[in-house]
C-alpha positions in Angstrom: 0.0 -0.2 -0.1 1.4 3.2 -1.1 1.4 6.7 0.8 -0.6 9.2 -0.6 1.6 12.1 -1.8 1.3 15.5 -3.1 3.1 17.4 -5.7 4.6 21.0 -4.7 3.4 23.7 -7.0 4.8 26.6 -5.3 6.7 27.8 -1.9 3.4 28.4 -0.1 2.3 24.5 -0.7 6.3 23.4 0.2 5.7 25.4 3.3 2.4 23.3 4.2 3.9 20.0 3.2 7.3 20.2 5.0 5.7 21.9 8.1 7.4 25.1 7.7 5.3 28.0 9.4 4.1 30.7 7.5 4.3 34.4 9.0 0.8 34.7 10.4 0.9 31.0 12.1 4.0 31.8 14.5 3.2 32.7 18.1 4.6 35.8 19.8 7.6 33.7 20.9 8.5 33.0 17.1 8.2 29.2 18.0 6.0 27.2 15.6 3.1 26.2 17.9 3.8 22.2 17.2 7.6 22.8 18.0 7.1 21.9 21.1 7.5 18.0 20.2 11.1 16.1 20.5 13.0 16.4 17.4 14.9 13.3 16.7 18.4 13.7 15.3 20.1 11.6 13.0 23.5 10.0 14.2 26.5 10.1 11.8 26.0 6.7 11.0 22.3 6.8 10.2 23.6 9.7 7.6 26.4 7.6 6.1 23.8 4.9 5.7 21.5 7.7 3.9 24.5 8.9 1.8 26.0 5.6 0.9 25.6 5.6 -2.7 26.0 9.6 -3.5 28.3 9.6 -6.5 31.4 11.8 -6.6 31.4 15.0 -8.3 34.8 16.0 -8.8 35.0 18.9 -5.8 37.7 18.8 -2.8 36.4 17.7 0.4 35.8 20.8 2.9 38.6 21.3 5.2 36.9 20.6 8.6 34.3 18.5 9.5 32.3 17.6 12.8 32.1 15.3 15.3 28.5 14.9 16.0 26.6 16.2 19.4 24.7 13.4 21.0 21.6 13.9 23.2 23.8 14.2 26.4 27.5 14.3 27.4 29.0 11.7 29.6 29.3 13.1 33.5 30.4 11.7 36.4 30.7 12.6 40.1 33.9 14.1 41.2 34.4 11.3 44.0 33.9 8.5 40.9 36.6 10.3 39.1 39.0 10.6 41.8 38.6 6.9 42.7 39.9 5.7 39.1 43.0 4.1 40.7 45.9 5.5 43.0 46.4 9.0 42.9 49.9 10.1 40.7 51.9 13.4 41.2 55.2 14.3 39.1 55.9 15.3 35.6 56.3 14.0 32.5 58.8 15.0 29.7 57.0 15.5 26.0 58.6 15.8 22.7 56.5 17.5 20.0 57.4 17.1 16.5 56.0 18.8 13.4 54.8 16.7 10.5 53.9 19.5 8.7 55.0 23.0 9.4 53.3 24.8 12.5 52.9 28.3 13.0 51.9 30.0 16.2 50.9 34.0 15.5 53.0 36.3 16.7 53.3 39.7 15.3 52.1 40.5 11.9 53.6 43.3 9.4 50.4 44.3 6.7 50.9 45.3 3.4 51.7 49.2 3.3 48.1 51.4 3.3 46.2 47.8 3.5 46.3 47.2 7.4 43.5 44.7 8.2 43.2 43.9 4.6 46.5 42.2 3.5 49.3 40.7 5.4 53.1 40.8 4.3 54.4 38.7 6.9 53.4 36.4 10.0 55.9 36.1 12.5 56.4 33.2 15.3 55.1 33.9 18.6 58.1 34.8 21.0 58.3 34.5 24.9 61.3 36.8 26.0 62.9 36.9 22.5 62.6 33.4 22.4 60.4 31.2 19.7 57.8 29.5 21.6 54.4 27.3 21.5 52.3 28.4 24.5 51.5 25.8 27.0 48.0 27.0 26.7 47.8 26.4 23.1 48.7 22.8 23.4 46.5 22.8 26.4 43.2 23.8 24.8 44.1 21.3 21.7 44.6 18.3 24.4 41.4 19.3 26.3 39.1 19.8 23.1 40.4 16.0 21.9 39.3 15.1 25.4 35.9 16.4 25.3 35.2 14.9 22.3 36.3 11.5 22.5 34.9 11.0 25.8 31.4 13.1 24.8 31.8 15.5 27.6 31.2 19.3 27.9 32.1 22.1 25.5 34.3 24.5 27.4 35.5 26.6 24.5 32.5 28.7 22.7 31.9 31.8 21.7 28.8 33.3 23.6 27.1 35.0 20.6 27.4 35.3 17.1 26.0 38.9 16.1 24.7 40.1 12.8 27.4 42.4 12.3 31.2 41.8 13.3 33.3 45.2 12.9 31.6 47.3 10.5 30.0 44.4 8.4 27.0 42.5 8.1 28.3 38.5 8.2 25.0 36.8 8.9 21.4 37.4 8.6 20.3 35.5 11.5 22.3 36.1 14.7 22.3 33.3 17.3 23.6 32.6 20.7 25.6 29.4 22.0 23.4 28.6 24.9 20.4 30.9 24.8 17.5 31.5 22.4 17.8 34.9 20.5 14.7 36.8 19.3 14.5 38.4 16.0 12.2 40.1 13.9 12.4 39.8 10.2 10.4 42.1 8.1 12.5 41.1 5.0 10.0 38.1 5.0 7.3 37.8 2.9 4.5 39.1 5.2 3.5 43.1 5.7 4.1 43.0 9.6 7.2 40.9 9.5 8.0 38.0 11.2 9.0 36.8 14.9 11.6 34.3 15.0 13.5 32.7 17.9 16.8 31.1 17.2 17.6 28.2 19.1 20.7 27.7 21.3 23.6 26.8 19.1 24.8 23.9 21.4 22.7 21.6 23.2 22.2 22.9 26.8 23.3 19.9 28.0 26.8 20.5 26.7 27.0 23.8 28.8 29.6 23.2 31.6 27.3 23.2 34.7 29.8 22.3 37.7 27.8 21.1 40.5 27.8 17.3 41.7 28.5 16.0 38.1 31.6 16.7 36.0 33.0 15.9 32.8 36.4 14.3 32.5 38.1 17.2 30.9 36.8 19.5 33.5 38.0 17.0 36.1 41.7 17.1 34.8 42.0 20.5 33.6 39.8 22.6 36.0 37.0 25.2 34.9 35.8 28.9 35.8 32.1 29.2 36.4 31.6 32.9 35.3 27.9 32.6 36.3 28.4 31.4 39.9 31.8 33.1 40.1 33.0 29.7 41.4 35.9 27.8 39.9 37.9 24.1 40.4 42.1 23.9 40.2 43.0 21.4 37.4 45.3 18.7 38.1 47.3 19.3 35.2 49.7 22.0 34.4 51.5 22.2 31.0 54.6 24.3 30.2 55.5 26.6 27.2 57.4 24.5 24.5 60.4 26.3 23.2 61.5 26.4 19.8 65.2 26.5 18.5 65.1 29.6 16.2 67.4 27.5 13.7 64.2 25.6 13.1 62.3 27.9 11.7 61.6 28.3 8.1 59.0 30.6 6.1 56.4 28.9 4.2 53.8 30.2 2.0 50.1 31.1 3.3 47.0 31.9 1.1 44.4 34.6 1.8 42.1 36.9 0.5 42.1 40.9 0.1 39.6 41.4 2.7 39.1 42.1 6.3 38.0 38.4 7.3 40.6 36.2 7.4 39.9 33.4 4.8 38.3 30.3 6.2 38.0 32.5 9.7 35.2 31.0 11.9 32.2 32.9 10.7 29.5 30.2 11.1 26.2 31.2 10.0 22.4 29.6 10.9 22.1 27.4 7.7 22.6 23.6 6.6 26.4 23.9 6.4 26.9 24.3 9.9 23.9 23.4 11.6 21.0 20.7 11.2 18.1 21.8 8.9 15.3 23.6 10.6 13.2 25.2 7.6 13.5 27.6 4.6 12.2 31.1 3.9 11.1 33.2 1.1 12.9 36.2 1.8 12.9 39.7 0.0 16.4 41.3 -0.6 17.3 44.5 -2.9 14.4 46.5 -1.4 11.9 43.7 -2.4 12.7 43.7 -6.1 13.9 39.9 -5.7 12.7 36.9 -3.9 15.4 34.2 -2.6 15.0 31.0 -0.8 16.9 31.5 2.8 18.1 28.1 4.1 17.6 28.4 8.1 19.4 25.9 10.3 19.8 25.4 14.1 21.7 23.4 16.4 25.6 23.2 15.2 26.4 19.6 13.9 28.9 19.1 16.3 32.5 19.9 17.4 34.6 21.0 14.4 37.9 19.5 13.8 40.4 19.9 10.9 41.5 17.2 8.1 45.3 16.7 7.7 46.5 17.3 4.2 49.9 18.7 2.6 50.2 22.6 2.7 52.1 23.1 -0.3 49.4 21.1 -2.5 46.3 23.0 -0.6 48.0 26.6 -1.1 48.9 25.6 -4.8 45.1 25.0 -5.4 44.0 28.0 -3.9 46.6 30.2 -5.9 45.7 28.4 -9.3 43.1 30.7 -10.7 41.5 28.1 -12.8 40.8 26.1 -10.1 39.9 28.5 -7.2 38.2 31.4 -9.2 36.7 29.4 -12.3 36.0 31.9 -15.2 32.1 32.7 -15.1 30.3 32.2 -17.9 28.5 35.7 -18.4 25.7 34.0 -20.8 24.5 32.5 -17.3 23.4 35.6 -16.1 20.1 36.8 -17.0 19.6 40.4 -18.2 17.6 41.5 -15.5 20.0 40.4 -13.1 22.2 43.5 -14.0 20.7 46.5 -11.9 22.7 49.5 -13.1 23.9 50.2 -16.9 27.4 49.9 -17.6 29.6 52.9 -18.1 33.1 52.4 -19.9 34.5 54.4 -17.2 33.3 52.3 -14.7 34.6 49.1 -16.5 37.9 51.0 -16.7 37.8 51.8 -12.6 37.3 48.3 -11.7 39.9 47.2 -13.8 42.6 49.6 -12.2 41.2 48.8 -9.1 41.8 44.9 -9.8 45.8 46.4 -10.3 46.2 45.1 -13.9 49.2 46.3 -15.6 48.7 50.2 -16.9 50.2 51.1 -20.2 51.8 54.3 -19.5 49.2 54.7 -16.7 46.6 55.2 -19.3 43.2 53.6 -18.7 42.1 53.4 -22.2 45.3 52.0 -23.3 44.6 49.1 -20.4 41.2 48.5 -21.6 42.3 48.2 -25.4 45.2 45.8 -24.0 42.5 43.6 -22.3 39.9 43.5 -24.9 43.3 43.1 -27.3 42.2 45.3 -30.5 41.4 48.8 -31.3 38.8 48.2 -33.0 37.2 46.2 -30.6 37.8 49.2 -28.2 36.6 51.8 -31.1 33.3 49.6 -31.4 32.6 49.5 -27.5 33.7 53.4 -27.2 31.5 54.8 -30.2 28.4 52.5 -29.5 28.1 50.6 -26.2 27.2 54.1 -24.2 24.4 54.8 -26.7 22.8 51.3 -26.5 20.0 50.5 -24.1 20.8 48.9 -21.1 20.5 45.3 -22.2 22.2 45.7 -25.4 24.6 47.2 -24.1 25.1 44.1 -22.1 25.1 41.9 -24.6 27.9 44.3 -26.2 30.1 42.9 -23.3 29.2 39.7 -23.6 30.4 39.9 -27.3 33.9 41.6 -26.0 34.0 39.0 -23.5 33.7 36.1 -25.9 36.5 37.8 -28.4 38.9 38.1 -25.5 38.5 34.2 -25.0 39.2 33.0 -28.0 42.6 35.1 -27.8 43.6 33.1 -24.6 44.6 36.2 -22.7 44.0 33.9 -19.5 45.5 36.0 -16.6 43.7 39.2 -18.0 40.7 37.4 -18.6 40.2 36.1 -15.2 40.5 39.7 -13.6 38.3 41.3 -16.5 35.8 38.5 -15.4 36.2 39.4 -12.2 35.4 43.1 -13.0 32.2 42.2 -14.6 31.1 40.2 -11.8 31.9 43.4 -9.6 30.0 45.6 -12.1 27.0 43.1 -12.0 26.9 42.2 -8.5 28.7 45.4 -6.3 30.3 43.9 -3.1 29.8 39.9 -4.3 32.9 39.6 -6.2 35.5 37.6 -4.4 38.6 39.2 -3.6 41.8 38.5 -5.2 43.8 35.7 -3.4 47.4 36.0 -2.3 50.4 34.7 -0.6 52.5 35.6 2.2 55.4 34.4 4.1 54.6 33.2 7.8 57.2 31.7 10.3 56.9 28.1 11.0 58.5 25.4 13.3 59.8 23.6 10.1 58.7 20.0 9.1 60.4 17.2 11.3 61.7 19.5 13.9 60.8 19.1 17.7 60.4 21.3 20.6 60.1 19.9 24.2 58.1 20.6 27.0 56.7 19.4 30.5 53.5 18.3 31.7 52.8 18.5 35.8 50.5 16.3 37.2 49.0 17.0 40.9 47.0 13.9 42.2 45.7 12.3 39.1 43.9 9.4 39.5 46.0 6.4 37.5 43.7 5.6 34.9 42.7 9.2 34.0 46.7 10.0 33.7 46.9 7.1 31.2 43.6 8.7 29.3 45.3 11.7 29.3 49.0 10.1 27.8 47.2 8.3 25.2 45.0 11.4 24.1 47.9 13.3 23.8 50.1 10.6 22.1 47.8 8.3 20.5 48.2 4.3 20.3 51.1 2.7 18.6 48.3 1.2 16.3 46.6 4.4 15.7 47.0 6.8 12.5 45.4 10.0 14.6 47.5 12.8 15.1 46.6 16.3 16.1 46.2 19.7 14.6 47.7 22.9 16.4 47.9 26.5 15.3 47.3 28.8 12.8 46.3 27.6 9.3 44.9 24.0 10.2 42.1 24.4 7.1 45.4 24.6 4.6 47.3 21.8 5.9 49.6 23.6 8.7 49.9 22.4 12.4 49.9 18.2 12.0 52.0 17.2 15.1 52.7 14.1 17.1 53.8 13.7 20.8 56.0 11.5 22.4 57.0 10.9 26.2 60.4 10.7 26.5 60.5 10.5 30.4 58.3 10.7 33.4 58.9 11.3 37.1 56.1 10.2 39.3 55.1 9.3 42.9 52.0 7.7 44.3 50.2 9.8 46.9 49.9 8.3 50.3 48.1 9.7 53.6 51.3 10.5 55.1 52.8 13.6 56.4 55.9 13.1 54.0 55.4 12.0 50.2 57.5 9.8 48.7 60.5 11.0 46.3 59.6 11.0 42.5 60.9 7.7 40.9 61.2 7.2 37.0 58.3 5.5 35.2 58.4 3.9 32.1 56.7 5.8 29.4 55.3 2.6 27.4 53.0 2.1 30.0 51.5 5.4 30.1 50.1 5.0 26.5 47.4 2.4 25.8 45.3 1.5 23.2 41.9 2.8 22.7 40.5 -0.4 23.6 42.6 -1.5 26.9 40.3 -1.6 29.8 42.3 1.1 31.8 40.9 3.8 29.1 38.1 2.4 26.9 35.3 2.9 29.9 36.1 6.4 29.3 36.0 6.8 25.5 32.6 7.3 23.2 32.9 5.0 20.5 31.0 6.9 18.0 32.6 10.0 18.7 36.4 8.1 18.5 35.3 6.8 15.1 34.3 10.6 13.9 37.8 11.6 15.3 39.6 9.3 13.4 38.2 9.8 9.9 38.9 13.5 10.5 42.5 13.2 12.4 43.9 10.4 10.7 47.4 11.4 9.4 47.4 9.5 5.7 49.7 12.0 3.4 49.8 8.7 1.0 45.8 9.8 0.4 47.0 12.4 -1.4 43.5 14.5 -0.8 43.3 18.0 -1.0 40.9 19.7 1.3 39.4 23.1 0.4 36.4 25.5 1.1 34.0 25.8 -1.6 35.3 28.2 -4.3 33.5 31.7 -4.7 31.9 30.9 -8.1 28.9 30.1 -9.6 26.9 27.1 -7.8 28.9 27.7 -4.8 29.2 29.6 -1.5 28.3 32.8 -3.9 25.4 31.7 -5.5 21.9 33.0 -4.4 19.2 30.8 -4.8 16.4 32.7 -6.5 12.6 31.7 -4.9 11.6 31.0 -8.4 14.3 28.8 -9.0 13.5 27.1 -5.6 10.1 26.7 -6.6 10.6 25.3 -10.0 13.0 22.4 -8.3 10.7 21.3 -5.8 7.5 21.5 -8.1 9.3 18.2 -9.3 9.0 16.6 -5.6 6.4 14.3 -4.3 6.9 14.7 -0.5 5.3 12.4 2.0 4.4 14.1 5.3 7.5 15.1 6.6 7.4 16.5 10.3 7.6 19.8 11.9 10.3 21.5 11.6 12.2 20.3 8.5 12.4 16.6 8.7 16.4 15.7 8.2 15.2 13.1 5.5 13.5 15.8 3.4 16.2 18.2 3.8 18.4 16.2 1.9 16.3 15.5 -0.7 16.0 19.1 -1.2 19.5 19.7 -1.2 19.8 17.0 -3.6 17.4 18.8 -6.3 18.9 22.2 -5.5 22.4 20.8 -6.3 22.5 22.0 -10.1 21.9 25.5 -8.9 23.9 25.5 -5.5 26.4 23.0 -4.2 27.3 23.7 -0.6 23.5 23.8 0.6 23.6 20.4 3.2 27.0 20.0 4.6 27.0 16.3 4.9 25.5 16.2 1.2 28.7 18.0 0.1 31.0 16.2 1.7 29.6 12.9 0.6 29.7 14.2 -3.0 33.6 15.1 -2.7 36.3 13.3 -4.5 38.1 10.8 -1.9 35.8 10.9 0.6 34.5 7.0 0.2 38.3 6.6 1.0 38.0 8.8 4.3 34.7 7.0 5.3 36.9 3.7 5.6 39.5 5.3 8.2 39.4 4.0 11.6 40.9 5.0 15.0 
């Protein structure tokens, strides 16, 4: 017996079928009246099954991925954790080895007259004149990993994500990590606008709430509860790791000419960073256009970065053919071009792009780009006399003639000028590279970890999470540029001096302990009871260091069908009209969201994060990785 299905005819019907609220259906708090119903969140394993038959589409996987949150974290009483073996005090000596170059940001020199937008050199962090990896950086790296692998609290999170950062609007929906955030969006298709409440981005159960219960990482590293002005001292202290200045070497780093760091953490309430919630029909440009706005809530999980070779990654970004692919001007509809083009505007845009000027003459520059005096003469004499749409067609023909002449570098810059004129402010900024000082590959730095009354089983968990089991290919990421392959490191315990604490007036002296017995396997009895197996499997997928896989991880390019692509409401309606959807839940069911993202693929690829990853080149190989 088949279920009754309904064919979607327009955006309003899709709202009805998918359970999305119309503005008039929302109550004063902004919640859908039926939203009190408990939502079922799919696990990563369930998503893997749903996406198992996706075909590779040729793009690179995204450089970060998520370890999913679960229904609740694993916590214990302090007494319970304190009884996991005899209490150990002392120190362990550790050696850090750089598998790929490691950069810890110190000072940065900007390009003259471009402070905040373009970097000339980034220096390694210095402590009293000596290159140094701060102990706080190692501590943060290790704590984050332990929180993930034990399914503990989230101790490091931004409190809120506002619409504006500096003087720039970076997100339409602002939200907070631990609290609801109310909005009134007048851009929605309702005369009165709509009240909307953004849910907390992180499940409330994962907010550190020290009391009777505590997570493993907080027991080891301590915590500060600002709400109650209380704190708990940690039992682990990590020293700074000093670096030999002769082990530093300059490596290339890539960025874009903009205030935001390329790939900087600017999460948005969409299906890329969050679980699907709904889709809005939203007005932009003063109501002249309607777009489909994809809305999510609750982060997928904790973010970690894949390992890769930085040189290959940087070269990919710097290759215009790959990163700023030429945009087909014929794909634009005339009504998308809002302002009439003038030859002076085009010349100004070209000059702003830094294209080589001939004797400083703008007209000569345009002539060089469009290749022949006759072509320029045709434009000069006729283009500004034509109606707007005909003028656009002339520009397209000039573009086509330039393409046939194979002036690759200038064509890409001309192409970007045309995009900027068509969509002011949306043209991707030019990529560039600069030198940053790094701890060189295969070089080492040593430091010490001090322990104060750490239960023996938790000491072995700490050492295992730091050094990783001998049978595991997992390695840590540390420092700046993790998304580009920098910061892959491994750790080795070189010596240990410990004692067992007793109820006595005078403690015993420290004695040497073999490092071999401190690092266990993930399934060893002494550590496995703390390990969350689903989280460990997801961490292994991301943090396996496998240079032989030869996979490049890059952000989706700024081009058509990718991050800069806006989904027009009419295109959204056209795509979903062919769907037959059966009774999804309210809010958007996660199965339905995947179906919608598949239908939108030929318009925009990075709609649904997990679908984008599943269709990336090499991702089937990534899924086979194990702890």
